[in-house]
C-alpha positions in Angstrom: -13.1 29.3 -14.5 -10.6 29.0 -11.7 -7.3 27.3 -12.4 -5.8 25.0 -9.8 -2.2 23.7 -10.0 -1.0 20.9 -7.7 2.6 19.9 -7.6 2.9 16.3 -6.5 0.6 13.3 -7.0 0.9 11.5 -3.7 -1.9 11.1 -1.2 -1.9 14.8 -0.2 -2.0 16.1 -3.8 -4.5 13.5 -5.0 -6.8 14.0 -2.0 -6.7 17.7 -2.5 -7.7 17.4 -6.1 -10.6 15.2 -5.2 -11.8 17.7 -2.6 -11.4 20.6 -5.1 -13.5 18.8 -7.6 -16.3 18.2 -5.1 -16.4 21.8 -4.2 -15.8 23.2 -7.7 -17.3 21.1 -10.4 -16.0 23.3 -13.2 -12.6 24.5 -12.2 -9.5 23.4 -14.2 -7.3 21.1 -12.1 -3.8 20.2 -13.1 -1.6 17.8 -11.2 2.1 17.8 -12.1 4.5 15.1 -10.9 8.0 13.9 -11.7 6.8 10.4 -11.1 6.2 8.3 -14.2 2.9 6.6 -13.0 -0.3 7.9 -11.5 -1.0 7.8 -7.7 0.2 4.5 -6.4 0.9 2.7 -3.1 4.3 3.5 -1.9 4.1 1.0 0.8 3.8 -1.8 -1.8 7.1 -0.9 -3.5 8.9 -3.8 -1.7 6.4 -6.2 -3.3 7.5 -4.9 -6.7 11.1 -5.4 -5.8 10.4 -8.9 -4.7 8.6 -9.6 -8.0 5.3 -10.5 -6.4 3.4 -7.6 -7.8 3.6 -5.6 -11.0 3.5 -1.9 -12.0 -0.3 -1.9 -12.7 -1.1 -3.5 -9.3 0.6 -0.6 -7.5 -1.6 2.0 -9.0 -4.4 3.3 -6.8 -6.0 5.8 -9.2 -6.2 4.6 -12.8 -6.1 7.0 -15.8 -9.8 6.6 -16.1 -10.3 8.2 -12.6 -8.5 11.3 -13.7 -10.5 11.5 -16.9 -13.8 11.0 -15.0 -12.8 13.8 -12.5 -11.7 16.1 -15.4 -8.2 16.3 -13.8 -5.3 16.8 -16.1 -2.4 14.6 -14.7 1.0 15.4 -16.2 3.5 12.6 -15.3 7.3 12.8 -15.8 7.2 16.6 -15.4 9.4 18.6 -13.0 8.5 22.2 -12.1 11.7 24.2 -12.1 10.5 27.7 -11.4 7.4 29.5 -10.1 6.6 33.2 -10.7 3.9 33.8 -8.1 3.5 37.5 -9.0 2.2 36.4 -12.5 1.0 33.0 -11.2 2.9 30.9 -13.6 4.9 27.7 -13.1 7.6 26.6 -15.6 8.6 23.0 -16.1 11.9 21.5 -17.3 10.9 21.8 -21.0 10.1 25.5 -20.7 6.4 24.9 -20.8 4.4 27.4 -18.7 1.4 26.5 -16.6 -0.9 29.2 -15.2 -2.8 29.0 -12.0 -5.0 30.9 -9.6 -4.4 28.7 -6.6 -1.3 26.6 -6.1 -0.7 23.6 -3.9 2.8 22.3 -3.2 2.5 18.6 -2.3 5.9 17.6 -3.5 6.4 15.1 -0.6 9.8 14.1 0.7 13.0 12.4 -0.4 15.2 9.8 1.2 17.9 11.1 3.5 21.3 9.7 2.5 23.8 10.1 5.3 27.1 11.7 4.3 29.1 8.5 4.4 32.2 8.2 2.3 31.4 6.2 -0.9 27.6 6.7 -0.7 27.4 7.5 -4.5 28.8 4.2 -5.8 26.8 2.0 -8.1 24.2 -0.3 -6.6 23.7 2.1 -3.6 20.0 2.9 -3.3 17.1 4.2 -1.2 13.6 3.1 -1.8 11.1 6.0 -2.0 9.7 6.1 -5.5 8.6 3.7 -8.2 11.8 4.6 -10.1 13.8 3.5 -7.1 12.0 0.2 -7.0 12.7 -0.3 -10.7 16.4 0.4 -10.3 16.7 -2.0 -7.3 14.8 -4.8 -9.1 17.0 -4.4 -12.2 20.2 -4.5 -10.1 19.5 -7.7 -8.1 20.8 -10.0 -10.8 23.5 -12.2 -9.4 23.8 -10.3 -6.1 24.3 -12.4 -3.1 24.7 -10.0 -0.2 22.8 -6.8 0.8 23.2 -4.3 3.6 20.4 -2.1 4.8 21.5 1.0 6.7 18.7 2.2 9.0 15.8 0.2 10.2 12.9 2.2 9.0 9.5 0.5 8.2 9.8 0.7 4.4 13.5 -0.3 4.6 12.7 -3.4 6.6 10.1 -4.3 4.0 12.6 -3.7 1.2 15.2 -5.9 3.0 12.6 -8.7 3.3 12.0 -8.4 -0.4 15.7 -9.0 -1.0 15.6 -12.0 1.4 12.8 -13.5 -0.7 14.9 -13.0 -3.8 17.6 -15.2 -2.1 20.0 -12.5 -0.8 21.8 -12.6 2.5 20.7 -9.4 4.3 22.2 -7.5 7.2 20.5 -4.5 8.8 22.8 -1.9 10.4 20.9 0.3 12.9 22.3 3.3 14.7 19.9 3.0 17.6 20.0 0.1 20.0 16.6 -1.1 19.0 14.5 -1.4 15.8 11.8 1.1 14.9 12.5 3.5 17.9 9.6 5.7 16.9 7.1 2.8 16.9 8.5 0.3 19.4 9.7 0.2 23.0 12.5 -2.1 24.1 10.4 -5.1 24.8 8.5 -4.9 21.5 11.6 -4.2 19.5 13.4 -7.2 21.0 10.5 -9.5 20.1 10.3 -8.0 16.6 14.1 -8.6 16.1 13.7 -12.2 17.2 10.8 -12.8 14.8 12.7 -11.1 11.9 15.8 -13.2 12.6 13.6 -16.3 12.1 12.8 -15.0 8.6 16.5 -14.7 7.7 17.4 -11.1 8.8 20.7 -10.4 10.4 21.3 -7.3 12.6 24.0 -5.0 13.8 22.3 -2.7 16.3 23.9 0.3 18.0 26.2 0.4 15.1 27.6 3.2 12.9 28.7 3.0 9.3 32.2 4.3 8.5 32.6 3.8 4.8 31.1 2.2 1.7 33.7 0.1 0.1 34.3 -0.7 -3.6 35.7 0.9 -6.7 32.9 1.8 -9.1 30.2 -0.3 -7.4 29.7 -1.2 -3.7 31.4 -4.4 -2.5 31.2 -3.9 1.2 30.3 -1.7 4.1 32.8 -0.9 6.9 31.5 -0.2 10.3 33.2 2.0 12.9 33.8 -1.2 14.9 36.1 -2.3 12.1 33.8 -5.1 10.8 33.3 -5.2 7.1 30.0 -6.5 5.8 30.0 -7.9 2.2 27.5 -6.0 0.0 26.6 -6.3 -3.6 23.6 -4.0 -2.9 23.4 -1.3 -0.3 20.0 0.2 0.7 19.6 3.4 2.9 16.6 3.7 5.1 17.7 6.6 7.3 14.5 8.6 7.2 13.2 11.3 4.9 13.5 15.1 4.4 10.9 17.4 2.9 11.4 18.4 -0.8 12.1 22.1 -0.3 13.7 23.2 -3.5 10.6 25.0 -4.9 9.5 26.5 -1.5 13.0 28.0 -1.1 12.9 29.5 -4.6 9.5 30.9 -3.8 10.8 32.5 -0.6 8.2 30.6 1.6 8.8 30.5 5.3 10.3 27.1 6.0 11.8 25.1 8.9 12.0 21.3 8.5 9.1 21.7 6.1 7.0 24.6 4.6 5.3 26.3 7.5 1.5 26.4 7.1 -1.4 27.6 9.1 -4.5 25.6 10.0 -5.9 26.2 6.5 -2.7 24.7 5.0 -1.9 28.2 3.5 1.8 29.2 3.4 3.3 32.6 4.0 2.2 33.6 0.5 -1.5 34.2 -0.2 -2.9 31.6 -2.5 -0.1 29.2 -2.1 -0.8 26.1 0.0 1.3 23.1 1.1 0.2 19.7 2.4 1.7 16.3 3.2 5.4 15.5 3.8 6.5 18.9 2.6 4.3 20.8 5.1 5.0 21.6 8.7 2.1 22.6 11.0 2.6 23.7 14.6 6.3 22.6 14.4 5.2 19.1 13.5 5.8 17.1 10.4 5.3 13.3 10.9 5.6 12.4 7.2 2.9 9.7 7.5 -0.1 8.9 5.3 -2.9 9.8 7.7 -1.5 13.3 8.2 -0.9 13.9 4.5 -4.5 12.7 3.7 -6.1 15.0 6.2 -4.0 17.9 5.1 -4.9 17.3 1.5 -8.6 17.4 2.3 -8.2 20.7 4.2 -6.0 22.3 1.5 -8.3 21.2 -1.3 -11.4 22.5 0.4 -9.8 25.9 1.2 -8.3 26.3 -2.3 -11.9 26.0 -3.6 -13.3 28.6 -1.2 -13.9 26.5 1.9 -12.9 27.3 5.5 -11.8 24.0 6.9 -9.1 23.8 9.6 -6.6 21.1 10.1 -6.0 19.7 13.6 -2.8 18.0 14.5 -3.2 14.3 14.5 -2.0 11.6 16.8 0.7 9.7 14.9 -0.3 6.1 14.1 1.0 3.3 11.9 -0.6 0.0 11.0 1.1 -2.2 8.6 3.0 -5.5 8.1 6.7 -5.7 8.6 7.9 -8.8 6.7 4.4 -10.2 7.1 4.3 -9.5 10.8 1.3 -7.3 11.9 2.3 -4.1 13.6 0.3 -1.2 14.9 1.6 1.8 16.9 -0.1 5.0 18.0 0.3 8.0 20.3 2.7 7.9 23.2 4.4 4.5 23.2 6.1 5.3 26.6 9.5 3.8 25.6 10.8 4.7 29.1 8.0 2.9 30.8 7.3 6.0 32.9 3.5 5.7 32.6 0.8 3.1 33.5 1.1 0.2 31.1 -1.1 -2.9 30.4 1.1 -5.5 28.7 0.3 -8.8 27.0 3.3 -10.8 25.8 4.0 -14.2 24.3 6.6 -15.6 21.9 4.7 -14.1 18.9 2.6 -11.3 20.3 3.3 -8.1 22.2 0.5 -5.7 23.0 0.9 -2.6 25.2 -1.7 0.0 26.2 -0.3 3.2 27.7 -2.4 5.3 30.1 -1.8 8.6 31.7 -4.1 9.7 34.6 -6.4 6.8 33.6 -6.7 8.0 30.0 -5.5 5.9 27.1 -2.7 7.8 25.3 -0.8 5.2 23.3 -0.4 1.7 22.2 1.8 -0.9 20.6 0.4 -4.0 18.9 2.9 -6.6 17.5 1.8 -9.9 16.0 -1.9 -9.2 16.7 -3.5 -5.8 15.7 -7.1 -6.8 16.5 -9.0 -3.7 17.8 -6.3 -1.3 16.7 -8.6 1.1 15.0 -10.9 1.3 18.0 -7.9 1.9 20.3 -6.7 4.7 18.1 -10.2 6.3 18.2 -10.0 6.2 22.0 -6.5 7.8 22.0 -7.6 10.6 19.7 -10.9 11.2 21.4 -12.8 10.4 18.2 
């Protein structure tokens, strides 16, 4: 009986386990995660912070699913060392897990810029369920919050704080919101729509220092302005979790370098999701992680599937506002564009040599899936 060990229970690790089970009905599958709950929806964490959903509602795969699939899920466990010669992984308690095939799907962690004072109390990033719990417990009598960075999850977290009655200011280094998903026109309209919901913004702004003694009391910008803050949230992007890959001696760059089969530089060791880098690309988005998990799981169980780089796409709600973005958004307006714009809607189709290569849909995402299929040629 083959033994499979998966480190990480996000979409990549969970999808891989599901694929392994389909290809190998009898193999022993173990998923280890330092999270305290089973596979859950990370994008709904702001709803938990806002108090409009509970812990159970976040969970995508219930305990029963793991039992039905004969998958041993170990939560609250951190793998501290891996001996690949003997194919053994050791957790923080000293317990040893054996494997024949290993998948590292440890995901990513929030990037906290090296700003003076960034370790004070009530300074957070929102990436895990544990983060959401800490933020929810710290709101208390807080009145002011500052969000540094205008990432998608960060904006949702900021809106959660607004719904809890806090005054929220977003400090963004770039001169527009969501520079990876929006061009200038779309970002301006989004900003106006968010301002109507209570957001305040400081764009093209840099943070100098986090003020306060033990806990944060304010954020000083390089302009000299000081923003009052009882809570500070960072939403400045993510970085791959590379502690274990470095210990293993895997070839890494921004992530663990993998081939089309999701195999790393060590035979029998695979990587997928936010921790993996394929053809110098690591988008750290759900669709990419899901596809990589499928390929990794198949090949761990003897398959020969190959991963093909995807066209980056996102479709979600930002503070209740529908947003979809895919492919080349042509932020410089150098290509052929078809634009529809009103006070609540911005839709842009980007074409190159007559071929659809990208799109932005704000306020109305009807037809988004079909447009993405055209962009990807699928």
